N, C-alpha and C positions, 0 to 999 in steps of 0.2 A: 451552218447548216441551209442547202440549197432549196430549190423549190422544183416539186414535182409537176405542175399543174401553173401555167399564165397564157394566160386569158388579156390580149389588146386589144381597145377598140371591139369585141365583134358584136356583131351585130345578124340579126335570124329576120326574115323577112320570110313570108308565104305569101302564095300566088303570083308572081315573080312570074313575067311574061303573061298576066293575065290584065286584064282594066283593072282588077280589084286585087290588091297590095297590101297588106300587112303586117305592118315590121311588128315583132312582136319582142324583141332586145336591143336593145339605142346605145350600143356603145357601151358593153359592158366590160371592163378592168376588173384580174382577179387573178390571186395567186395563192398556190396551195404551199405550203411548207412541208418536207418532207417528215411526214410524224406528226403531221399533223392532225388535229381532232373536230370539225368544225362542223357546225347547223349552218345549212339554210332555210332561212325563214319569209315568210311572207303571204296575203292572202290567197286563196285561187285565183289561179289566171295571172299570175302575175309573171310567169317565165318560167316557176324555178324548175317543173318537168324539161321543160326545153334547153335550158341551160345546162342540165346534167348529164341530159343526152346530147348535145352538142361536145360536153369534155367529157360523155364516156363513147364517142366517136361513133355512135349511132346515126346523128344527123350531120351535116356539113351546115359550117356557118355562110351567113352569103356575104359575108365582109371582115375582114380583123384577121387577126392573128393568132393562133392557139398551138402552145408549145406542150409537150408532153415528154417526161425524160430530158428535157432540152430539144427533143424533138422537133422540128417546125413542118406541124399537119401537113399544112398546106404542100407540101414539095413531096409528099407521099402517095403512092397511088394505091386502087385500092387491096392490093396483097400484100402490101405491107400497113394499111392502117391497122385489115383485117388482123395483121400480127402482132402489130403496137399492144389493141384493143383486147387481143385474146390473151398475150402474157403477163401486158401491166396493170389489167384492170379489172376487177372485179365486181360486181353488183347484185346489191342486194333491191329487192322490189318487196312492195305492197304484199304482193301474192306469190307466194315463193318459186312458183311456175316448174314441179315437181315433174319427172314424167313418169306417171300415174303405174304403168307397166314394170316399172327397174325398185328395186332394192334401193335404203339408203344409199348403201355402199357404192351399187351401178351410179345413183346421180352426184354422188360428191365426185369419182372416179370419172365421169365426163368430160369437163372441160383438156383431162390429160388425154386424154382419150381421141377427143376429137383433134386437138395438138401434135399428137401423134401418129395418130391413125388407128393404133390398136394397144387393147389393153395391158399393158405391160407391169410385169409387177413391182415397180417401184409407183406405178398408179396405183395400186390397192394397197399395199403398206401406208402411204403419203395420205391415202384420204381413211384411212381404216384408224390412224395416229389424229385426223382433223376431226374425226368421228370422237374420236377420246376425248381430245383435248373441248369439245361442247357440248357434254356430258353422254355421249349418244352409241356408247361403245355396243353394250346389249342390244341397242334394236339395228344393227348395221343389214340384218337381212329381212325388215321388212319391208314394208313396201307402202309410201305414204298414206294411204288409208289408213293406215293404222297406226296412223301417230297421230299425235295430237297437232292444235293447231303451233302454238310453242317449239313443240319439237319438230313440226316441221321448218319452221323458219331458222333453225336450228340447222339443220339440213341443210338449208340454201346458204347459209352462211357457210357453212364448210365445202362446199361448192363451188364460193366465190373466190377462198384462198386454195380451192388446187393448184393454181400454178403461183404461187406464194406471189400475189401481184405486190407491187409496190402504192399505187390507191384503189381505196373500195369505196364505192358510189352507192349511197343508199337511198332511194327513192320511197320514201316513209315504211318504213321495215317495223315498225310497231304496230300501225294504224289497222290491222287488221284482229289485234289481239287482246288480250284482257290485261288489265292493270298490270298483274303480275307477270305473267308473259312477255308485257314489255317492257316491261323493269331487265326482266333479268336478260332478254334479247342485250340490251342497252348495257346491259353491264356486261358481256361478256362482248362486243364490240367492242366497250374500253378495254375489257382484255388483252385486246387480240392485238389492238390499235398500240398498247404500253410495250407489247411482249415480242412483237414483231415491226415497228416500228412504220405499220401502211397508212398511211395518208388516209384519211377518211372524210370523207363531206357527204353530211347524210342529211335532207328534205325531213323537213319535222313538222307537222303543227301542234306537235307537242310543247310548251312552253318551257315546261317541267324541268321535261328531258332538254329540249334547250340548252335550257341554264349552265347545265351541269356540262356543257362541252366547252373545250377550249376558250373557242370563238365562236361567235353570231355571223353570221349576212347575210344580211334584210335585204329582198326584194320585193318594190313596190312598181307595178306596171314597166314591168321589164327594163328596172332599173337599180342597180345596186345603191342602196341607203349612204351617205356618208361614213365612213366608220370601213367599211366593207374589207 
């Protein structure tokens, strides 16, 4: 089984070109295998979200190498980066970021609409299948305000799966939920990981949830602890 993500000596600094340069990632080496379910843990300010954003191609590393699906991302132009991010990576955040004026179904369809430029029948059918998978078939035509926090996060998970990504990145996906809803969302992510073999990297402060992952990657002060 190959690696879906490979980082070699990745560094990230802010304020480059100014008198005050702050390096927040200090030479990160990390690999995430296809189908792996891993937690990224560490104290606030340790660089977890920055690392997740770099893996997700939302930010550029200052130096080092990042390979996604075997592609060296430094060799890709902005259009290719956008395409790789849209088709290979699904994002789930602490706050669901659903579009309030659209139904759950339309929110789940949105990545496919953006990718193809129009709402195809296939996008509609795929979105309905995903909502059924996350237990929200009957809520397909409800808007986010009509759904509970846990239901909204399940819509966000379905949206993240819209284009069948090989990698799912989740930044505190249960951090805004009560214990019961958090457990449901976590179990849903595990189920998706098993069924689809999508690699999952989850940032979490919840030690109990992290312990249920296949691997824990621990980060302190912009560095990974040995064994990551």
